[in-house]
N, C-alpha and C positions, 0 to 999 in steps of 0.2 A: 138182122144185124147190120147189113148195110147204114140202116139209118140210124143205128146206134154209132156205127163208127162214125157217122157224118156229125153228128149231135155231137159227139166228143173231140171230133177235129174243130168243129167253129166255137165250141166252149173255150176249147185251147188257145187258139190265137184269141179270142176276144180278152179271157185273160190276160193274157200277153201287152195288150194295146195299155193295158193300165201297169204295167212294170214301167218305174223311174229308171233314166239313163244319164249319166252324169256327159255332158258336153264339155269339151274343152277346146277353147279358142287358141290357134297356136299362130301366137304376133311372129314370132320367128324364133330360131339354136345360133347359138354362140358356143364355141369350145373352145375353153379355158384350161391353162395348166393350173396344177394347184397352188402353183408359186402366187399365179397371177390372180387365183381366188382369194388367197389370205392379204393378197394389197388390197382387194376390194374395202372402199369406205363409203360411208354418207357422200352423195355427192358425185362417186362414181359413176361414169358410163359404162356401158356393157354393149361393145356395137352387134346387133343383130344380122344374120347372112340376109336377110329378108332386107329388099329395096324399098322406100318411101311411093306408095299409092296402088303393089301388090297386096291381092287379096291374100287377107288372114285363111287361115284352113279352120275349120270346126270338124272334129273329131268324135267318136263314140265309140265306147270301147278300145281307144286305139285305131277305128278306121277313121279313112275319110267320107264324112258326108257331105260334105259342102265346102263351098269355098264364098268369102266373103268383106264386105269392107267396113272398117273401123266408125261407129257413130256415135253422140253421145244422145241418149234419155233421160231427160231429166237432169239427175244428178250423179249418173251412173252409164258405163259405158256398153254398149252392146256391139252387134257384130249386124248386119244388115246383109241377107242373102242376096246373093248373085248368081250363083251357080250349083244346084244340086249335081253331087255326085252319082254317077248311075251304079247301081249296087253288081259289083262282079265278085269272086272269089281271088283276085288279086289285090282290090283294096283294101 
């Protein structure tokens, strides 16, 4: 019985390793009034709270998992991870 539980446990975790999770890179956040949003147009600049040089956040399912720097690879933006956040119930 214990061997069967262990096999189910290992099989379950192995299956989880193949699950896709969306990762979101948070460049910054801005709070705007609806009147400000309605005035946005082509060329408008929305100032974010994050300062130049501050790391961007990588989130999985809304939870912070890492921080990094924005880089360009080929012709795409990417995030080079500089810090992996330890998993904890508070994250």
